[in-house]
Steps between C-alpha positions, in 0.01 A plus 500: 500500500614861450720610788674825586736500197219442248271763654782752533595442134140581407502814713822623340360439152189706581714774652717511189225493236172620650564785746342835406267344243121524500263202487277543194346154490424241769372144486443316829406132497158403632655254745405560862742233618792718392345848484438543871239726655401707197308443177686498170306805376573706813867403482524613138329832572728565799828477309397642164657843434742465794878548470745246641732683738700213651519124557557350843567156644514333837570131525315332215243780464506786252284812462480799267468849637280711273445877509203436730369201699392223490805308383528159325671241722627159391559191716671261257394162641632190318520625140434873500720699260536847353545539124569811295450450129836497329697516827683205656385517863598162640541152364337327795431163339161424650335823394677586174270594214644428157535772239266303275221490761196722471532848650369582746524144624183309581650477850514879534325635811613863477575669169573867429608693195708815559491826308814415301353169383688285754289216643535337843332183622488297821428134423423203721457155351409315819283774658667505842599865469307795639455836327354771723414870482614664825520855634813421703646154421755514783239554772290187435570126467687333352768770477439639849569155648833444326834490678799705385577465129798271439653741249386847607498463878781261592573439866844553647697193602430568867127553438479184291695290753294628791177438312592141403611422857137538608358271233464134595370389161716364219671750271335418162139558615612818678650640180173425318298687762415830330422663834862439604682592179306584187597399148671165560321206342584135450781522244672798665484328841656181359771699324605717793509202739711306251738792452525546879543122556211487748267201530136600424383331822756659728324682782535875451591564865788252480687686225829658598560871444738408222233290326246780541741750343570262211130439441423873498783554251374221275145640497636832375732342245249255350230765456739755353654244262154395379414864438821562307365269229144634519377190687566296186556157657688371196776746587530410868850374593553141391614399849166593657283221637210674320572321173455153652207562737246338270700195404408157632663360815820318412546708186549841662856626553670835550876535460519120494328469837172314547182695574241348729138604534303531824194689613552812710226745584265296286714564191724272298853595596827435317823481696845342485555264798878503448513875563185577697520303821297525818702633789495475879223303672320443170809329358521270801139394454564390143794271585419142401208604283630495142267642236326249279517548124178517303447217248554589135203677348378640831411867503658746740153555646532159664828583670339534840442129527872440440608764751255426777647441844264202536683307231771362726240387750288323240809334350597370844153362556504325162842339566388385844185347352702315234728355770199384700350344188819303428510376861142379474583313179782317681269373773427188293871407496750418773480839668433484869144617570371685805288318755140434398373722784698802376407425140130473577506814709673698228266382227193566712622854547549529126147381429360745754688781329357399164157487646544847641594631158203336337267668746588832338386381161201277570643248745159489675379269221734225627350531846154472353589168335659366819209584731250231383757227569533602864251349737625697797493823302866574587641597166837600647587144611407356163723752325788406728438129437487563130830688522666209684367254244624713216844528657519121533414459134774746406762312698399167347508655153848637560629155597394378157207290629146527363309794635157337473512356851180574682517731800362364822 
């Protein structure tokens, strides 16, 4: 999705080509999922004849200041994008409109023609964006709820370190929290953590001052480098993890090092285990729990089941069960067997456990069948007798003798 570099590239393009020009034509899509809180006709009437004075951005939100309010405001969502006819704004791959496509695009939600013939359009293919008409965009949500902008309002090292020391959540979700720092999305977060050699699941409060300083430096460098090439991802440095984020597990590498995929903050996360290691207490907790590799053909969305902390426990249970099974198979041979009293007791317990499990899923039907056979009406004794009989049959069967012997 468009993140700070893509939105800032759009803002700069508007600033360069549209400032001081009057809107002479306006077409607003009749789409109340995207056009928020105002009708298309009212929106058109409000901007027609107005002059664009400036373009502003905070986080992943952009708005145009006209010569009088209200002002168009754009929340880019998953695939929102600004296009100016004949001007290369950004080559963000998921929202690029080809030169051969119709203009304005069928995905256009906001279209204006300026007095010099220049045309500007905001498009959104997947309709997760929001286009609003606001008197003061900075005073109302979502912009009023944003944290400091990652590019325009950077924290000092001391401020950043002090802030992180109070956060007990993991670092990747914190970077994605727009109320903490605005503008960082999934790909930027992965990139800065890779560049800073910080594990995405490292607790923020556990980072050293040195790591905090490095991370802050990487945030600045990654955003500025992306903007140097107009947010054109094809021109991002070849040694960025960005270029391999969408490859399949086992086929993703950066600088010859393997990339693994996990889920952090509910988002698929790319990182390099060789360089990004958990530190401190978190490192100690992972000792003896090697990561399982996903089978070929598995998607990265299934990575959680290969990274779950329950895996080692379930593996242990499976191995233990296999050992028990092999021991039971040997009972028919020359292996010394436990006394009949212990064996009966153990198998009665097992039957009782099974019965308890069945009760959750209709086990009462078994009791109903047993009741007519009981003259005394004591179903419990009959169940116990049945369990003993069953255990005897099992033992006989294991010795290789016929199991059709009648129970007395």
